[in-house]
Each structure stands twice: as structure tokens, then as C-alpha cells.
C-alpha positions as semicolon CSV with decimal commas, in nm:
position;residue;x (nm);y (nm);z (nm)
1;M;-2,978;4,072;9,203
2;A;-2,903;4,398;9,023
3;G;-2,604;4,399;8,796
4;R;-2,340;4,666;8,754
5;D;-2,476;4,771;8,413
6;D;-2,844;4,791;8,512
7;H;-2,818;5,170;8,488
8;L;-2,776;5,129;8,112
9;I;-3,115;4,960;8,086
10;H;-3,305;5,196;8,316
11;D;-3,140;5,525;8,218
12;R;-3,451;5,750;8,235
13;G;-3,294;6,060;8,086
14;G;-2,954;5,999;8,237
15;E;-2,775;6,053;7,907
16;A;-2,919;6,404;7,884
17;R;-2,806;6,469;8,241
18;R;-2,458;6,343;8,156
19;R;-2,444;6,570;7,849
20;N;-2,529;6,861;8,082
21;I;-2,253;6,757;8,321
22;V;-1,997;6,734;8,039
23;G;-2,109;7,075;7,912
24;A;-2,078;7,224;8,260
25;I;-1,727;7,082;8,299
26;E;-1,623;7,222;7,960
27;T;-1,775;7,565;8,025
28;M;-1,646;7,608;8,380
29;T;-1,298;7,485;8,287
30;A;-1,282;7,727;7,993
31;E;-1,410;8,019;8,204
32;N;-1,196;7,956;8,512
33;G;-0,887;7,785;8,375
34;Y;-0,933;7,489;8,609
35;A;-1,179;7,205;8,660
36;P;-1,492;7,252;8,870
37;T;-1,559;7,074;9,198
38;I;-1,835;6,816;9,232
39;R;-2,039;7,069;9,433
40;E;-2,000;7,334;9,163
41;I;-2,118;7,087;8,898
42;S;-2,418;6,987;9,109
43;D;-2,515;7,353;9,151
44;V;-2,488;7,427;8,777
45;V;-2,677;7,122;8,653
46;G;-2,943;7,137;8,925
47;L;-2,869;6,817;9,114
48;R;-2,929;6,844;9,488
49;S;-2,681;6,579;9,588
50;P;-2,313;6,575;9,493
51;D;-2,344;6,196;9,510
52;S;-2,571;6,214;9,205
53;V;-2,296;6,395;9,015
54;V;-2,044;6,132;9,124
55;Y;-2,278;5,857;9,000
56;H;-2,294;6,017;8,655
57;L;-1,920;6,091;8,651
58;L;-1,846;5,724;8,720
59;I;-2,063;5,627;8,423
60;L;-1,885;5,886;8,209
61;R;-1,546;5,757;8,324
62;D;-1,644;5,396;8,248
63;A;-1,747;5,514;7,900
64;G;-1,410;5,685;7,850
65;R;-1,558;6,036;7,835
66;V;-1,398;6,186;8,147
67;T;-1,098;6,118;8,367
68;W;-0,954;6,243;8,695
69;K;-0,681;6,167;8,945
70;E;-0,818;5,987;9,248
71;G;-0,781;6,186;9,569
72;K;-0,681;6,506;9,389
73;S;-0,914;6,803;9,364
74;R;-0,985;6,985;9,038
75;T;-0,830;6,717;8,814
76;L;-1,151;6,633;8,628
77;R;-1,096;6,641;8,252
78;I;-1,297;6,565;7,940
79;V;-1,121;6,297;7,734
80;P;-1,039;6,451;7,394
81;G;-1,234;6,299;7,107
82;S;-1,488;6,133;7,334
């Protein structure tokens, strides 16, 4: 049975994708003054499915690199010093 942390073993470039996602969040937040939506992130980083962005955001949140308020739009933030 697959474990919760299996994605850490079989990353296959996921860390690079997550760096792109963090960069997109930083850039779009700086340019617009507010956080991007999941769809906007998926468009910028070239992921077809917003679910793929959510997958990576959950990994980033578990690692303490991003945070957001559940159920609230545009609350995605990069954790300072992460």
C-alpha cells in the first residue's frame, strides 16, 4: 500500500515544478498586489490540471513553504524565510 510520503521517493522533477510554482506565486503577487488563483498558477507554470497545482501546493504547505486560509480565495502566501 502506498504511503503518504511516497511522493518524496518518486519525485521525478517535482521539486523543480514546485520552485516554478513558488516563483509564479511571488511574481504574480508582486505584480498584482494579491495572490493568484490555482487556475492562474496552472496557466503560468504550464500544468493542464488545477488539481496538479493543488497537489504541489499541499506538498509545499506540508514543507512549511506556503500557507493559505481554507475556503478563502486569494489567500495563498509564501512563508517568509522558507
